[in-house]
Backbone as a chain_set.jsonl record, in Angstrom:
{"seq": "MIIESLLPLGKLDPGLREPDTPLEIGEFAERAQTAESVGLDAVLVEETKDDPYQLLALGAAATSTIGIGTSVAMAFPRSPTATAMSAWSLQKLSHGRFVLGLGSQVRAHIQRRYGLPWHAPAPWMRDYVGAMRAVWECWQNGTELNFESEHYNINLMVPLFDPGPIDHPKIPVHIAAIGPNMCGVAGEVADGVRL", "coords": {"N": [[10.037, 13.704, -15.424], [9.514, 11.203, -13.091], [11.279, 9.745, -11.083], [11.925, 6.734, -9.074], [12.896, 4.705, -6.129], [13.507, 1.319, -5.344], [13.347, 0.531, -2.213], [14.152, -1.7, 0.523], [17.316, -1.774, -0.728], [20.669, -2.873, -1.221], [21.757, -0.735, -2.642], [21.225, 2.361, -4.046], [20.245, 2.217, -6.653], [17.675, 1.015, -8.894], [16.568, -2.363, -8.614], [16.834, -5.968, -7.794], [16.819, -7.105, -4.554], [18.992, -9.697, -3.309], [17.802, -13.159, -2.476], [18.912, -14.007, -0.064], [20.02, -11.85, 1.103], [20.112, -9.862, 4.016], [18.025, -7.431, 5.533], [19.023, -4.62, 6.936], [16.974, -3.266, 9.342], [17.341, -1.227, 10.873], [18.792, 0.706, 9.44], [16.922, 1.575, 7.264], [15.766, 4.269, 7.426], [17.786, 5.983, 7.404], [18.73, 5.407, 4.623], [16.241, 6.295, 3.396], [16.525, 8.967, 3.722], [19.152, 9.458, 2.386], [18.022, 8.958, -0.146], [16.288, 10.892, -0.534], [18.082, 13.332, -0.143], [19.492, 12.812, -2.581], [18.069, 13.703, -4.626], [16.007, 11.862, -5.569], [12.27, 11.14, -6.434], [10.578, 9.389, -5.053], [10.626, 6.902, -2.646], [10.365, 3.127, -2.847], [9.049, 0.435, -0.996], [8.765, -3.187, -1.103], [6.882, -6.06, -0.322], [8.24, -8.632, 1.021], [10.109, -9.911, 2.785], [9.808, -8.181, 4.788], [7.699, -6.074, 6.761], [6.235, -3.669, 4.994], [4.922, -1.447, 5.636], [5.77, -0.812, 8.254], [8.357, -0.23, 7.45], [7.988, 1.965, 6.043], [6.762, 3.941, 7.855], [8.943, 4.479, 9.117], [10.64, 5.614, 7.188], [9.198, 7.828, 6.297], [9.15, 9.11, 8.924], [11.558, 10.01, 8.761], [12.042, 11.862, 6.952], [11.087, 14.694, 4.69], [10.166, 15.483, 2.066], [10.537, 13.642, 0.068], [8.439, 11.258, -2.159], [6.862, 8.441, -0.649], [6.19, 4.894, -0.563], [4.429, 1.75, -1.03], [5.73, -0.492, -3.251], [4.631, -3.097, -4.242], [2.128, -4.127, -1.79], [0.917, -6.835, -0.411], [-2.566, -7.625, -0.844], [-5.02, -9.254, -0.285], [-4.188, -11.031, 2.085], [-4.765, -9.09, 4.234], [-7.558, -7.376, 5.949], [-9.406, -5.341, 3.961], [-10.035, -3.002, 5.751], [-7.862, -3.101, 7.632], [-5.693, -2.432, 6.043], [-6.565, -0.095, 5.145], [-6.391, 1.473, 7.345], [-3.536, 1.294, 7.828], [-2.698, 2.623, 5.47], [-3.709, 5.098, 5.99], [-2.723, 6.088, 8.333], [0.18, 6.367, 7.548], [-0.266, 8.27, 5.515], [-0.878, 10.423, 6.797], [1.121, 10.465, 8.741], [3.455, 11.127, 6.87], [2.307, 13.381, 5.744], [0.827, 13.727, 3.359], [2.711, 12.169, 1.484], [2.536, 9.663, 0.546], [1.96, 6.632, -1.256], [-0.038, 3.973, -2.036], [0.792, 0.839, -3.194], [-0.671, -2.072, -4.388], [-0.993, -5.481, -4.663], [-2.251, -8.588, -5.904], [-0.953, -11.302, -5.24], [-0.274, -14.683, -5.783], [-2.064, -17.895, -6.395], [-1.018, -20.115, -5.214], [0.436, -19.079, -3.061], [-1.691, -17.533, -1.506], [-3.4, -19.491, -0.741], [-1.695, -21.361, 0.328], [0.615, -20.279, 1.675], [-0.821, -18.123, 3.286], [-3.243, -19.561, 3.747], [-6.042, -18.955, 2.998], [-8.993, -18.905, 1.368], [-9.271, -19.212, -2.255], [-9.916, -16.775, -4.966], [-11.242, -15.344, -8.01], [-8.856, -13.058, -9.038], [-9.325, -10.427, -10.027], [-11.796, -9.437, -9.984], [-12.143, -9.631, -7.028], [-10.105, -7.81, -6.187], [-11.107, -5.569, -7.01], [-13.317, -5.441, -5.435], [-11.856, -4.973, -3.231], [-10.687, -2.531, -3.175], [-12.813, -1.197, -3.381], [-13.834, -1.283, -0.924], [-11.877, -0.401, 0.64], [-11.643, 2.279, -0.009], [-14.431, 3.13, 0.74], [-14.024, 2.955, 3.61], [-12.12, 4.925, 4.263], [-13.673, 7.26, 3.511], [-15.602, 7.135, 5.066], [-13.999, 7.924, 7.508], [-12.76, 10.444, 6.851], [-14.884, 11.974, 6.259], [-17.378, 11.243, 7.651], [-19.421, 9.875, 6.298], [-21.862, 7.269, 6.521], [-20.748, 4.013, 7.085], [-21.388, 1.502, 4.738], [-20.699, -0.81, 3.088], [-21.003, -3.212, 0.615], [-20.312, -6.055, -1.101], [-19.46, -8.743, -3.342], [-17.31, -9.988, -1.9], [-16.82, -8.647, 0.44], [-18.435, -7.062, 3.209], [-18.777, -4.764, 4.906], [-20.038, -2.761, 7.288], [-19.468, -1.648, 10.05], [-18.137, 0.926, 11.968], [-17.017, 2.385, 14.548], [-16.777, 5.112, 17.03], [-14.335, 4.59, 18.546], [-12.763, 3.332, 16.645], [-12.24, 4.929, 14.701], [-10.107, 7.219, 13.262], [-10.786, 9.894, 12.384], [-10.698, 12.7, 10.15], [-7.898, 13.851, 8.096], [-5.438, 15.633, 6.763], [-4.743, 15.271, 4.146], [-6.411, 13.506, 2.612], [-6.624, 12.045, 0.034], [-5.697, 9.252, -1.095], [-3.454, 7.966, -3.088], [-3.851, 4.884, -5.155], [-2.121, 2.388, -6.349], [-2.125, -0.374, -8.657], [-0.942, -3.705, -8.936], [-0.591, -5.551, -11.822], [-0.508, -7.983, -14.446], [-2.157, -9.014, -16.248], [-4.915, -8.637, -18.839], [-7.614, -8.585, -17.166], [-6.719, -7.436, -14.541], [-5.208, -5.347, -15.363], [-7.732, -3.849, -16.344], [-9.308, -3.591, -14.017], [-7.533, -2.057, -12.545], [-7.848, 0.325, -14.177], [-10.471, 1.107, -13.58], [-10.522, 1.143, -10.85], [-8.445, 2.541, -9.891], [-5.722, 4.717, -9.116], [-3.258, 4.461, -10.538], [-1.334, 1.896, -12.355], [0.763, -0.654, -11.835], [3.249, -2.379, -13.741]], "CA": [[10.262, 12.301, -15.325], [9.503, 10.579, -11.954], [12.222, 8.684, -10.346], [11.546, 6.326, -7.679], [14.019, 3.677, -6.163], [12.966, 0.412, -4.664], [14.38, 0.426, -1.324], [15.39, -1.553, 0.799], [18.544, -2.38, -1.47], [22.131, -2.581, -0.914], [22.329, 0.295, -3.572], [20.253, 3.281, -4.648], [19.535, 2.39, -7.933], [16.455, 0.053, -9.223], [17.234, -3.967, -8.942], [16.5, -6.84, -7.065], [17.537, -7.639, -3.531], [18.961, -11.14, -3.34], [17.193, -13.638, -1.24], [19.699, -14.126, 1.008], [20.512, -10.524, 1.63], [19.301, -9.403, 5.203], [17.835, -6.07, 5.42], [19.14, -3.722, 8.345], [15.782, -2.325, 9.391], [17.892, 0.402, 11.586], [19.275, 1.706, 8.242], [16.209, 2.147, 6.547], [15.572, 5.807, 7.465], [18.847, 6.719, 6.64], [18.661, 5.176, 3.23], [15.337, 7.214, 2.497], [17.193, 10.234, 3.815], [20.024, 9.823, 1.236], [17.311, 8.958, -1.459], [15.998, 12.216, -0.482], [19.106, 14.114, -0.493], [20.19, 13.067, -4.134], [16.906, 14.146, -5.557], [14.914, 10.851, -6.012], [11.054, 11.39, -6.246], [10.112, 8.496, -4.192], [11.116, 5.373, -2.303], [9.127, 2.129, -2.699], [8.927, -0.985, -0.379], [8.146, -4.327, -1.681], [6.493, -6.89, 0.729], [8.811, -9.914, 0.918], [10.962, -10.233, 4.201], [9.699, -7.365, 6.007], [6.452, -5.588, 6.597], [6.594, -2.455, 4.316], [4.012, -0.384, 6.335], [6.493, -0.376, 9.46], [9.421, 0.354, 7.137], [7.859, 3.275, 5.477], [6.647, 4.858, 8.894], [10.852, 4.945, 9.435], [10.952, 6.429, 6.163], [8.413, 9.338, 6.566], [9.476, 10.043, 9.695], [13.11, 10.645, 8.677], [12.271, 12.581, 5.485], [9.893, 15.517, 4.828], [9.797, 15.912, 0.69], [10.282, 12.363, -0.851], [7.332, 10.397, -1.812], [6.783, 7.17, -0.068], [5.197, 3.914, -1.074], [4.473, 0.245, -1.259], [5.704, -0.926, -4.599], [3.487, -4.065, -3.957], [1.893, -4.626, -0.728], [-0.364, -7.878, -0.62], [-3.924, -6.826, -0.446], [-5.739, -10.193, 0.286], [-4.028, -11.426, 3.532], [-5.058, -8.325, 5.28], [-8.545, -7.076, 5.633], [-9.539, -3.956, 3.508], [-10.023, -1.869, 6.906], [-6.602, -3.089, 8.187], [-4.851, -1.759, 5.022], [-6.97, 1.465, 5.017], [-5.643, 2.218, 8.644], [-2.24, 1.466, 7.811], [-2.504, 3.781, 4.561], [-4.169, 6.381, 6.602], [-1.659, 6.369, 9.064], [1.23, 6.714, 6.641], [-0.626, 9.495, 4.817], [-0.948, 11.299, 8.079], [2.819, 10.652, 9.288], [4.058, 11.827, 5.708], [1.894, 14.638, 5.241], [0.607, 13.61, 1.917], [3.394, 11.864, 0.387], [2.239, 8.063, 0.592], [1.105, 5.878, -2.502], [-0.476, 2.717, -1.824], [0.636, -0.031, -4.241], [-1.182, -3.254, -3.809], [-1.091, -6.779, -5.721], [-3.164, -10.018, -5.535], [-0.301, -12.443, -5.05], [-0.62, -15.819, -6.692], [-2.904, -18.534, -5.97], [-0.271, -21.008, -4.382], [0.768, -18.016, -1.832], [-2.72, -17.046, -0.847], [-3.898, -20.945, -0.279], [-0.978, -22.206, 1.109], [1.13, -19.439, 2.684], [-1.815, -17.611, 4.155], [-4.287, -20.246, 4.29], [-7.081, -18.368, 2.584], [-9.676, -19.481, -0.065], [-8.981, -18.435, -3.444], [-11.172, -16.035, -5.791], [-10.446, -14.695, -8.887], [-8.439, -12.124, -8.432], [-9.642, -9.064, -10.776], [-12.96, -9.012, -9.127], [-11.648, -9.467, -5.514], [-9.255, -6.547, -5.997], [-12.11, -4.276, -7.113], [-14.142, -5.236, -4.148], [-11.14, -4.645, -1.946], [-10.332, -1.263, -3.13], [-13.869, -0.193, -3.013], [-13.978, -1.366, 0.689], [-10.97, 0.737, 1.58], [-12.226, 3.635, -0.319], [-15.418, 3.094, 1.744], [-13.687, 3.232, 4.825], [-11.725, 6.221, 4.128], [-14.808, 8.076, 3.094], [-16.029, 7.363, 6.398], [-13.165, 8.469, 8.575], [-12.632, 11.611, 6.598], [-16.341, 12.937, 6.206], [-18.471, 10.934, 8.683], [-20.368, 8.916, 6.023], [-22.074, 5.992, 7.132], [-19.91, 2.853, 6.456], [-22.116, 0.457, 4.368], [-19.886, -1.356, 1.62], [-21.384, -4.542, 0.27], [-19.972, -6.581, -2.549], [-19.477, -10.268, -3.357], [-16.082, -10.411, -1.018], [-16.626, -8.125, 1.742], [-19.714, -6.701, 3.629], [-18.265, -3.904, 6.099], [-20.834, -1.655, 7.897], [-19.367, -0.87, 11.499], [-17.286, 2.067, 12.623], [-17.824, 3.156, 15.964], [-15.787, 6.279, 17.401], [-13.011, 4.142, 19.383], [-11.785, 2.958, 15.75], [-12.2, 5.92, 13.423], [-9.164, 8.046, 13.26], [-11.234, 11.064, 12.206], [-10.205, 13.247, 8.961], [-6.508, 13.847, 7.856], [-5.166, 16.894, 5.968], [-4.499, 14.845, 2.783], [-7.306, 12.388, 2.379], [-6.618, 11.191, -1.34], [-4.45, 8.597, -0.925], [-3.084, 7.179, -4.692], [-3.823, 3.427, -5.085], [-1.904, 1.85, -7.655], [-2.421, -1.832, -8.516], [-0.038, -4.42, -9.86], [-1.446, -6.256, -12.807], [0.082, -8.775, -15.555], [-3.192, -9.532, -17.234], [-5.678, -7.615, -18.909], [-8.309, -8.462, -16.433], [-6.477, -6.635, -13.7], [-5.296, -3.781, -15.801], [-9.083, -3.305, -16.45], [-9.647, -3.233, -12.86], [-6.838, -1.018, -12.196], [-8.359, 1.301, -14.758], [-11.76, 1.41, -13.057], [-10.791, 1.816, -9.461], [-7.281, 2.646, -9.12], [-5.002, 5.845, -9.438], [-2.194, 3.946, -11.351], [-0.987, 0.491, -12.393], [2.369, -1.233, -11.701], [3.38, -3.336, -14.424]], "C": [[10.207, 11.965, -13.961], [10.791, 9.568, -11.834], [12.186, 8.239, -9.133], [12.529, 5.244, -7.674], [13.333, 2.839, -5.278], [13.959, -0.053, -3.401], [13.398, -0.814, -0.04], [16.377, -2.317, -0.212], [19.573, -2.198, -1.126], [22.638, -1.435, -1.528], [21.072, 1.182, -3.755], [19.537, 3.194, -5.757], [18.538, 1.133, -8.205], [17.441, -1.41, -9.161], [16.579, -4.647, -7.915], [17.49, -7.277, -5.832], [17.544, -9.128, -3.518], [18.507, -11.853, -2.458], [17.686, -13.894, -0.054], [20.301, -12.966, 1.709], [19.621, -9.835, 2.685], [19.166, -7.999, 5.071], [18.147, -5.558, 7.011], [18.114, -2.781, 8.403], [16.284, -0.909, 10.177], [18.381, 1.287, 10.546], [18.402, 2.139, 7.575], [15.941, 3.561, 6.445], [16.613, 6.558, 6.896], [18.744, 6.729, 5.113], [17.451, 6.117, 2.465], [15.771, 8.524, 2.721], [18.273, 10.378, 2.476], [19.181, 9.648, 0.094], [16.714, 10.301, -1.42], [16.765, 13.195, -1.011], [19.562, 14.007, -1.948], [19.035, 13.099, -5.037], [15.733, 13.04, -6.286], [13.365, 11.423, -5.704], [10.463, 10.495, -5.078], [10.775, 7.618, -3.981], [10.067, 4.305, -2.104], [9.446, 0.985, -1.866], [8.391, -2.217, -0.855], [7.89, -5.065, -0.252], [6.978, -8.082, 0.347], [9.175, -10.148, 2.128], [10.508, -9.334, 5.127], [8.105, -6.418, 5.617], [6.614, -3.749, 6.29], [5.9, -1.184, 5.255], [5.217, 0.298, 7.413], [7.849, 0.319, 8.802], [9.16, 1.781, 6.616], [7.348, 4.38, 6.446], [8.124, 5.234, 9.121], [11.053, 5.913, 8.411], [10.222, 7.838, 6.328], [8.599, 9.879, 7.479], [10.765, 10.711, 9.812], [13.236, 11.57, 7.496], [11.245, 13.678, 5.589], [9.582, 15.865, 3.136], [9.637, 14.683, -0.305], [9.173, 11.57, -0.664], [7.789, 8.963, -1.405], [5.853, 6.278, -0.493], [5.191, 2.49, -0.686], [4.676, 0.121, -2.674], [4.631, -1.684, -4.935], [3.399, -4.294, -2.787], [0.68, -5.695, -0.879], [-1.45, -7.346, 0.127], [-4.618, -8.347, 0.488], [-5.586, -10.889, 1.424], [-4.477, -10.596, 4.619], [-6.644, -7.954, 4.933], [-8.657, -5.671, 4.867], [-9.259, -2.784, 4.681], [-8.71, -1.865, 7.609], [-5.69, -2.547, 7.336], [-5.154, -0.224, 4.85], [-6.254, 1.99, 6.266], [-4.23, 2.241, 8.434], [-1.814, 2.692, 6.749], [-2.786, 5.123, 5.332], [-2.962, 6.759, 7.565], [-0.272, 6.876, 8.423], [1.0, 7.977, 5.916], [-0.509, 10.924, 5.83], [0.491, 11.708, 8.516], [3.691, 11.528, 8.129], [3.608, 12.875, 5.237], [1.565, 14.903, 3.801], [1.466, 12.747, 0.9], [3.456, 10.064, 0.088], [1.616, 7.515, -0.496], [1.005, 4.37, -1.84], [-0.51, 1.67, -2.809], [0.399, -1.339, -3.726], [-1.139, -4.201, -5.016], [-1.755, -7.688, -4.951], [-2.028, -10.83, -4.803], [-0.832, -13.644, -5.993], [-1.358, -16.948, -6.104], [-2.354, -19.45, -4.7], [-0.174, -20.045, -2.999], [-0.54, -17.896, -0.971], [-3.364, -18.04, -0.165], [-2.928, -21.318, 0.646], [0.082, -21.56, 2.236], [0.325, -18.601, 3.802], [-3.162, -18.28, 4.502], [-5.84, -19.701, 4.048], [-7.763, -18.974, 1.278], [-9.333, -18.686, -1.111], [-10.084, -17.909, -4.351], [-10.456, -15.635, -6.739], [-10.147, -13.44, -8.649], [-8.791, -10.407, -8.778], [-10.829, -8.506, -9.877], [-12.961, -8.72, -7.406], [-11.021, -8.099, -5.442], [-10.142, -5.133, -6.189], [-12.999, -4.235, -6.023], [-12.981, -4.714, -2.832], [-10.931, -3.104, -1.98], [-11.645, -0.1, -2.869], [-14.253, -0.067, -1.852], [-13.192, -0.606, 1.368], [-11.537, 2.145, 1.108], [-13.431, 4.204, 0.645], [-15.283, 3.682, 3.14], [-13.099, 4.929, 5.014], [-12.79, 7.505, 3.963], [-15.43, 8.029, 4.576], [-15.279, 8.237, 7.594], [-13.131, 9.858, 8.096], [-14.12, 12.56, 6.401], [-17.649, 12.343, 6.773], [-19.666, 9.945, 7.953], [-20.437, 7.702, 6.446], [-21.156, 4.973, 6.04], [-21.01, 1.846, 5.995], [-21.622, 0.039, 3.186], [-20.338, -2.835, 1.777], [-20.88, -5.072, -1.0], [-20.02, -8.202, -2.291], [-18.193, -10.975, -2.263], [-16.234, -9.81, 0.37], [-18.206, -7.277, 2.301], [-19.186, -5.97, 5.113], [-19.244, -2.64, 6.436], [-20.89, -1.188, 9.369], [-18.137, -0.106, 11.592], [-17.799, 2.632, 13.512], [-16.637, 4.077, 16.396], [-14.37, 5.945, 17.977], [-11.972, 3.844, 18.152], [-11.756, 3.93, 14.764], [-11.162, 7.277, 13.999], [-9.426, 9.459, 13.187], [-10.345, 11.589, 10.762], [-8.738, 13.556, 9.185], [-6.453, 15.045, 6.849], [-4.819, 16.528, 4.454], [-5.168, 13.386, 2.764], [-7.147, 11.448, 1.341], [-5.59, 10.56, -1.358], [-4.457, 7.909, -2.127], [-3.235, 5.795, -4.242], [-3.262, 2.941, -6.418], [-1.948, 0.085, -7.379], [-1.311, -2.531, -9.439], [-0.742, -5.067, -10.468], [-0.116, -6.629, -13.803], [-0.903, -9.085, -16.408], [-4.025, -8.655, -17.457], [-6.741, -7.622, -17.927], [-7.949, -7.433, -15.382], [-5.99, -5.299, -14.059], [-6.433, -3.31, -16.028], [-9.686, -2.763, -15.347], [-8.916, -1.902, -12.205], [-7.425, 0.56, -12.685], [-9.73, 1.931, -14.282], [-11.6, 2.031, -11.642], [-9.412, 2.43, -8.728], [-6.767, 3.978, -9.787], [-3.834, 5.64, -10.582], [-2.129, 2.411, -11.384], [0.554, 0.338, -12.462], [2.341, -2.157, -12.397], [4.582, -4.28, -14.326]], "O": [[11.102, 12.591, -13.395], [11.045, 8.693, -12.662], [12.346, 8.965, -8.152], [13.022, 4.794, -8.709], [12.586, 3.355, -4.446], [14.978, -0.739, -3.481], [12.189, -0.709, 0.165], [16.14, -3.501, -0.451], [19.671, -1.124, -0.532], [23.741, -1.001, -1.195], [19.955, 0.688, -3.607], [18.494, 3.806, -5.988], [18.811, 0.152, -7.512], [18.612, -1.539, -9.517], [15.808, -4.047, -7.166], [18.638, -7.692, -5.992], [16.527, -9.807, -3.656], [18.683, -11.368, -1.34], [16.98, -14.005, 0.947], [20.976, -13.071, 2.733], [18.557, -9.304, 2.367], [20.068, -7.341, 4.552], [17.621, -6.014, 8.027], [18.13, -1.716, 7.784], [15.741, 0.192, 10.092], [18.402, 2.506, 10.714], [18.698, 3.204, 7.034], [15.893, 4.049, 5.316], [16.497, 7.508, 6.123], [18.684, 7.754, 4.434], [17.559, 6.576, 1.328], [15.398, 9.342, 1.88], [18.181, 11.311, 1.679], [19.618, 10.267, -0.876], [16.68, 10.854, -2.519], [16.467, 13.858, -2.004], [19.984, 15.014, -2.518], [19.071, 12.543, -6.135], [14.913, 13.263, -7.176], [13.249, 12.159, -4.724], [9.856, 11.072, -4.175], [11.596, 7.261, -4.825], [9.083, 4.458, -1.381], [10.493, 0.491, -2.284], [7.176, -2.106, -1.014], [8.517, -4.772, 0.766], [6.397, -8.708, -0.539], [8.301, -10.782, 2.719], [10.744, -9.579, 6.31], [7.608, -6.203, 4.511], [6.972, -2.868, 7.072], [6.47, -0.112, 5.454], [5.537, 1.486, 7.452], [8.415, 1.24, 9.392], [10.003, 2.669, 6.738], [7.406, 5.561, 6.104], [8.383, 6.422, 9.313], [11.595, 6.985, 8.679], [10.876, 8.869, 6.484], [8.403, 11.095, 7.466], [11.091, 11.613, 10.583], [14.318, 11.997, 7.094], [10.503, 13.632, 6.57], [8.619, 16.616, 2.98], [8.847, 14.657, -1.249], [8.792, 11.162, 0.433], [8.847, 8.436, -1.75], [4.735, 6.685, -0.81], [6.094, 2.12, 0.065], [3.81, 0.619, -3.393], [3.758, -1.286, -5.707], [4.441, -4.717, -2.287], [-0.384, -5.386, -1.416], [-1.453, -6.817, 1.239], [-4.655, -8.406, 1.717], [-6.581, -11.411, 1.929], [-4.618, -11.049, 5.755], [-7.046, -8.175, 3.79], [-7.863, -4.821, 5.27], [-8.45, -1.866, 4.552], [-8.342, -0.831, 8.166], [-4.703, -2.094, 7.917], [-4.351, 0.654, 4.534], [-5.523, 2.972, 6.136], [-3.637, 3.232, 8.86], [-0.927, 3.516, 6.972], [-2.051, 6.104, 5.215], [-2.345, 7.81, 7.394], [0.279, 7.851, 8.934], [1.947, 8.732, 5.692], [-0.149, 12.072, 5.569], [0.945, 12.846, 8.63], [4.459, 12.44, 8.436], [4.243, 13.469, 4.366], [1.865, 15.906, 3.154], [1.114, 12.584, -0.268], [4.346, 9.451, -0.503], [0.518, 8.024, -0.722], [1.917, 3.798, -1.243], [-1.587, 1.43, -3.355], [1.062, -1.791, -2.793], [-1.232, -3.8, -6.176], [-1.875, -7.695, -3.726], [-2.259, -11.015, -3.608], [-1.719, -13.482, -6.832], [-1.182, -16.89, -4.887], [-2.892, -19.569, -3.6], [-0.75, -20.393, -1.969], [-0.463, -18.151, 0.231], [-3.908, -17.766, 0.904], [-3.293, -21.606, 1.786], [0.357, -22.068, 3.323], [0.723, -18.435, 4.955], [-4.004, -17.816, 5.27], [-6.737, -20.002, 4.835], [-7.132, -19.439, 0.329], [-9.094, -17.494, -0.922], [-11.114, -18.569, -4.484], [-9.237, -15.5, -6.628], [-10.957, -12.676, -8.123], [-8.589, -9.443, -8.038], [-10.839, -7.456, -9.235], [-13.58, -7.874, -6.761], [-11.454, -7.291, -4.62], [-9.943, -4.02, -5.702], [-13.458, -3.161, -5.632], [-13.297, -4.201, -1.759], [-10.991, -2.453, -0.938], [-11.669, 1.063, -2.466], [-14.895, 0.913, -1.473], [-13.489, -0.123, 2.46], [-11.834, 3.016, 1.925], [-13.467, 5.315, 1.174], [-15.998, 4.507, 3.708], [-13.567, 5.83, 5.71], [-12.509, 8.636, 4.359], [-15.702, 9.1, 5.119], [-15.823, 9.009, 8.384], [-13.501, 10.652, 8.961], [-14.154, 13.79, 6.442], [-18.767, 12.775, 6.492], [-20.563, 9.379, 8.576], [-19.456, 7.018, 6.739], [-20.941, 5.05, 4.83], [-21.605, 1.299, 6.924], [-22.115, 0.526, 2.169], [-20.13, -3.534, 2.77], [-21.097, -4.396, -2.006], [-20.49, -8.767, -1.304], [-18.149, -12.156, -1.92], [-15.818, -10.409, 1.361], [-19.0, -6.983, 1.407], [-19.209, -6.544, 6.202], [-19.13, -1.595, 5.795], [-21.826, -0.592, 9.903], [-17.089, -0.645, 11.238], [-18.833, 3.299, 13.466], [-15.507, 3.717, 16.065], [-13.423, 6.731, 17.947], [-10.755, 3.972, 18.283], [-11.064, 3.605, 13.799], [-11.425, 8.071, 14.902], [-8.659, 10.271, 13.705], [-9.407, 10.902, 10.357], [-8.304, 13.542, 10.337], [-7.447, 15.339, 6.186], [-4.636, 17.423, 3.629], [-4.543, 12.332, 2.882], [-7.413, 10.256, 1.497], [-4.518, 11.11, -1.608], [-5.441, 7.2, -2.338], [-2.841, 5.456, -3.126], [-3.888, 3.085, -7.468], [-1.845, -0.53, -6.318], [-0.874, -2.026, -10.473], [-1.769, -5.388, -9.871], [0.908, -5.964, -13.958], [-0.505, -9.496, -17.498], [-4.178, -7.779, -16.606], [-6.994, -6.452, -17.639], [-8.763, -6.522, -15.227], [-6.199, -4.292, -13.383], [-6.407, -2.082, -15.957], [-10.418, -1.774, -15.391], [-9.458, -0.996, -11.572], [-7.483, 1.585, -12.006], [-10.048, 3.087, -14.558], [-12.2, 3.023, -11.228], [-9.249, 2.711, -7.541], [-7.258, 4.357, -10.85], [-3.547, 6.523, -11.39], [-2.758, 1.723, -10.579], [1.353, 1.078, -13.036], [1.546, -3.04, -12.075], [4.66, -5.26, -15.066]]}, "num_chains": 1, "name": "protein.A"}
């Protein structure tokens, strides 16, 4: 059985952080070490008040065996290439322990908090994951970057922005889903689903 904990919480057992509970970012590495020492399989970070990728970098640098990952990081406010870079760096830093959990967020947040146009989320997520995987393939194998879809046209990668191959290039992608369409997309393009 896999046992994961959502950090940063005020405790090591799963639950929800109260909206007004501040996170002490300086304590994150220590909490990840504690989770590792008690035998948990992974620590996961949600994207609410803090950037999950920065927190996970702290956790990855402070641990050696525990898995690290985003429980649900918001996909659409970031370009697929930017998310690909964050995931690539975390996979390299963690020596293959990173899992990328992505979610679509709801229309109001995409439109009013991020100022982006709304699209049907399931096809958009399919394109997003496809674009990320194309970028990773380019970096790992030197494959020409030429991803075209309804939502993305990504075809430029120059040496300055190419981090090159890593030892653990297979980054698991899990998609958060609550409906049948997104569950279907997760089945098509992801390695797991977060319900």
